[in-house]
C-alpha positions as CSV (number, residue, x, y, z in Angstrom):
1,X,132.3,92.8,118.0
2,X,129.5,92.8,115.5
3,X,127.8,96.1,114.9
4,X,124.1,96.2,115.7
5,X,121.6,97.1,113.0
6,X,119.6,100.3,113.4
7,X,116.5,98.1,114.1
8,X,118.2,96.2,116.8
9,X,119.7,99.5,118.3
10,X,116.3,101.2,118.5
11,X,114.4,98.3,119.8
12,X,117.1,97.7,122.5
13,X,116.8,101.4,123.4
14,X,113.0,100.9,123.9
15,X,113.9,98.2,126.4
16,X,116.2,100.6,128.2
17,X,113.5,103.3,128.2
18,X,111.0,100.8,129.7
19,X,113.2,100.6,132.8
20,X,111.9,104.1,133.7
21,X,108.3,102.9,133.8
22,X,106.4,103.3,137.0
23,X,103.7,100.7,136.6
24,X,104.6,97.2,137.8
25,X,102.0,95.5,135.8
26,X,103.8,96.0,132.5
27,X,106.9,98.1,131.8
28,X,106.8,99.5,128.3
29,X,109.2,101.8,126.4
30,X,108.8,103.6,123.1
31,X,111.4,105.3,120.9
32,X,110.2,107.4,118.0
33,X,112.7,107.8,115.2
34,X,112.7,109.8,112.0
35,X,115.6,109.8,109.5
36,X,117.7,107.8,112.0
37,X,117.3,110.5,114.5
38,X,115.6,110.0,117.9
39,X,112.8,112.5,118.1
40,X,111.1,111.3,121.4
41,X,111.0,108.6,124.0
42,X,108.3,107.6,126.4
43,X,107.5,105.0,129.0
44,X,104.3,104.2,130.9
45,X,103.9,106.3,134.0
46,X,101.6,108.6,135.9
47,X,100.8,112.1,134.7
48,X,103.1,114.8,136.0
49,X,102.7,115.6,139.7
50,X,100.5,112.5,140.4
51,X,101.6,109.4,142.5
52,X,103.1,106.5,140.7
53,X,101.8,102.9,140.8
54,X,105.1,101.9,142.4
55,X,104.2,104.2,145.3
56,X,100.4,103.8,145.7
57,X,99.5,100.7,143.6
58,X,97.7,100.4,140.3
59,X,94.3,101.9,139.7
60,X,92.5,99.1,137.8
61,X,89.5,99.2,135.5
62,X,88.5,96.1,133.6
63,X,91.8,94.6,134.4
64,X,93.9,97.5,133.0
65,X,95.8,100.1,135.0
66,X,94.3,103.6,134.2
67,X,96.6,105.5,136.5
68,X,99.3,105.7,133.8
69,X,99.8,107.2,130.4
70,X,101.1,104.6,127.9
71,X,104.6,104.7,126.6
72,X,103.4,105.6,123.1
73,X,101.2,108.5,124.5
74,X,104.1,109.9,126.4
75,X,106.4,109.8,123.4
76,X,103.8,111.5,121.2
77,X,103.3,114.2,123.8
78,X,107.0,114.9,124.0
79,X,107.5,115.1,120.2
80,X,107.0,118.0,117.8
81,X,104.2,117.2,115.4
82,X,106.4,117.6,112.3
83,X,108.8,115.1,113.7
84,X,106.1,112.5,114.0
85,X,104.9,112.6,110.4
86,X,106.7,109.8,108.5
87,X,108.4,108.4,111.7
88,X,108.9,104.9,113.0
89,X,107.9,103.9,116.6
90,X,110.0,101.2,118.3
91,X,108.0,99.8,121.2
92,X,108.8,97.0,123.6
93,X,105.2,95.7,123.3
94,X,102.6,95.8,120.6
95,X,100.5,99.0,121.0
96,X,97.0,98.7,122.3
97,X,94.1,99.9,120.2
98,X,94.1,103.4,121.6
99,X,97.8,103.9,121.1
100,X,97.6,102.4,117.6
101,X,95.0,105.1,116.8
102,X,97.1,107.8,118.3
103,X,100.3,106.7,116.5
104,X,98.3,106.6,113.2
105,X,96.7,109.9,113.7
106,X,100.1,111.5,114.6
107,X,101.5,110.5,111.2
108,X,103.7,107.6,112.3
109,X,104.1,105.3,109.3
110,X,105.8,102.3,110.8
111,X,105.6,100.5,114.1
112,X,108.2,97.9,115.2
113,X,107.5,96.0,118.5
114,X,109.2,93.1,120.3
115,X,106.4,91.4,122.2
116,X,102.9,90.7,120.8
117,X,99.9,92.0,122.7
118,X,96.5,90.4,122.6
119,X,94.3,92.9,120.8
120,X,90.9,92.0,119.4
121,X,90.5,95.2,117.4
122,X,94.0,96.5,116.5
123,X,93.6,95.3,112.9
124,X,91.0,98.0,112.4
125,X,93.4,100.8,113.1
126,X,96.8,99.7,111.6
127,X,96.3,100.8,108.0
128,X,98.2,102.4,106.4
129,X,101.1,101.9,108.9
130,X,103.6,99.2,108.5
131,X,103.3,96.8,111.4
132,X,106.4,94.6,112.3
133,X,107.1,92.2,115.1
134,X,110.9,92.3,115.7
135,X,112.5,88.9,115.9
């Protein structure tokens, strides 16, 4: 059996984390890693104590579900600030503009994603992060 690379391992873990998502529109998982140590995971889901999309349906605004926190937001909220600075985020889908800004502001220096996401403005917020689509 061939041993997985770290990149493959973490992006596959993001896929596994996404299975916990509670929005049926798109299931996204995020794994934040620093020095080959997982510091946080997150998936898109409702805020604590509120109903999930899987239970009551999506709450849509401009074609997007606003009931849930995004996977990247949940991962950032579950991490210590010091662990985020210099970290890599492995995400099933390319982050939206808001999550890109949050990752950048948190100190994440590298984002690796599997599926591209149409984003008209993301390019404004990526610098100085390294932005990689995993193939």
